[in-house]
C-alpha positions, 0 to 999 in steps of 0.5 A: 655351666651346662654339661657337655653332651656326649657324642652320638655313637652306633650301638657298638660305640662307633662315633656318628658324624651325621644323623639327619642325612642318608649316604647317597649317590649325589644329592638326589640319591639313590641311598647306598646300602653301605650306609651302616648307620642308616641300616642299624637305625631302621633295623632297630626301629622295626624291632622296638615293639615287643609283644603286647601283654595279652591282659594288663596291656596298658599300665603305669608304674613307679618305684618306692618302698615298703615298711613293716609296722607290726611284728608278724614273726609268729606267722612268717619267717619272711626276711623282709617282714622280720621286724617293724621299721624294716624297709624294702625297695619295691616296684609297682605297676597298675593297669587296666585288664582287657584293654589294649595299650591304647585303651582309655584309663577310664574304661569299666575294667578291673585294675591290675595291682602288681608289686615287686619287692626286692628283698634280701632273699630274692624278689617277691612278686604279688600280683593282684587287682583292685578288687578282693575277688575274681570272676572265675575259680578254675584256671581252665576257664581263664583263656575263655574268660579273657577271650570273651572280654577281648575283641571278636575274631571276625570284626575286631570289635568289643562285644557285649554279647560275648561278655554277658554270654560268658558271665551268665553261663558262669554265674560264679562271676556274679560277685566280681560283676557286681563290684565291676558295675558298682560305684567302685567299678571305675577308679578315679585314678591309680592312687585313689583305689585299693589293691588286693592280693585276691588269692589266698597265700601261705605264710609259715614261720621258723617252727614250720607252722603255717597259716593262710593269708590274704593281702589288702592294700588300703589307699591312704589317699581315700577311695575315689571313683568315676560315675559312668557319665564322668568316665565317658567324658574323661575317656574322650578328654584324656584317655591317659588321665590315670597314668598322668595323675600318677606321674604328676603326683610323684613329680609334686612329691605327693607320694602315693601311699597304701596301708597293708592289712592282712587277714590270717587264718589257721588251718583249723579255722580253714577246716571249719570256715563257712566258705571255701577259703581258697575260692577266689570268688569269695571274700573272708568276712571281716567279722570272721577274720578281722584284718590287722595292719602290718605295713605301709607302701609308698611310691616316690620315684617315677621310671626314667624310661617307660619301656625299660622299667614299665613295659619290660617289668614282669611279675611272677606269682611263683616268685616266692621267698622263704616264709611265703608260699602258695595255697590250694587256690586253683586260680593261683595254681594256674597263675604259678605257671601261666605268668612265668610262661608268658614272660618267657614268650614275651621277653625271653628266657632271661627276662629276670636279667632285665634291670627292673626284674633283677634281684637287686638285694640278693645274690643270684647264683644258679646253674641256668645258662645261655639263651637270649640276652644271657650275660657272661658274668652270671655264672662265669666259668663255674660249673653249670650242673649240680651236684658238683665238687667245683665249689658251685652254689649248694641248696640251703636245706631250708624247706617249706612246711609239709601240708597234707592234702587228701582226696581222689584225683579227677576233674570235679565240677564245682556247681554254682549254688545258693552260696555263690549268690550270698556275698553279691547279695550282701554287697548289693543290699547291705553295703550299697545305699539307695543312690548307689543301687540306682546307679548300679542298675543304670550301669548294668543296663548300659553294659547290656546295651546291644546284647542279644535278647536271649543273653539279656534274659539269661543275665537278668535271671542271674541277677534275679537269683541274687535279688528278686527286686533288683532282677525285676527292675533290671528286666524292665530296664533292658526290655526283658519280660519280668514274668518269664525271667521270674519263671526261669529263676526257679528252674535248674541252671541246665534248664535255664541254659537250654531255654536261652539257647539259640 
């Protein structure tokens, strides 16, 4: 026997007798303003959309669990990592970055890889991408970078001039650009891609010994990507193919899974490391810092309501738990502020009380009150100040380890040097095979299509500095004079900028 449906009500619980016709004066109208059911319905409809995310606007999410598979207690006292076999509820959201909510899943764009762990010590959020590096290393550049990847302010069109202008004027982007235009640049879907924390984080143990760590979530389904031509077809055939693939796989009980590997570095190793270990445009070479497998993530439940669980999900890099903290990574430091601040604007001061963002397995008890969507059970009649003698919650007394940083304050320009070209060059020459290098050339050339002559020239020079042979091929592919590009590859960056200015 089918379950009898409940009766329809207003938002405040009053039964509704009719929901297809308005209250009118006679069959032909007009409509009466006293139709409170109609007014409520229209008012809510006009407010159904919340502000779209500035970045990572289009995404898909799912619930699941994370299980520890190795003992890491010598490195961290984080409770959810305290013993092999321990499982923690979690939520994951995958996304494109620059595109709007209606963008195609097959766009050439990094993919967001955001995780929320509902631990017994509160929520731990890990915000990353499907690449181990990022375009820039200073948060001051972030708004400008995103503006260059979004639509122009005058005609609302995406523009290769803006993209390549910014990239070629910020050569630290090159490592990420090489990945973006490689065979891994367009993941086949969300299940067949890796995820990375990208930034360096701090782990610390009960002895207050601390370590630097990077996260690598390796897909158990195997890496798969779309070639440029296949992606163009897919974007027209099914713009939502990755979203559809995730939900259909869960419905078939082919639950997507990832294995977590971490790279761990001591402070002593960091001091002697050949690269800045906190520069997010660099990777830690595996031969210098071997990864170790410590856990597994499985997604086995799709959301019941997309808006409720995916659109309102909010990931906050500053949401740490005891045993985990930030590093001096400048981009991470900027994100500690910007993500939380963005959620306050987009979802309100109590976005942490939205069910998907709530701390499910930890008691929340503090002195923050009021604001939109505040619930009275949070704090009740207790005091809203500290210190107090009214039995209110008290600090635990647990502290992070002391980390000593030395140096003068200032705005230090970090110039692009030969070191910034080493890892992109290694990726091109040592990781890619001949066929992959040929496709990479085609992808870059296609990406520059429509860009101004001077911007194409400067971009070719950027790649020439990475690998002269590739630079020459690219120059010919995009109708840039190879001799001029070669000559400009030998001048200073300031001279290059001056030579390619309007």
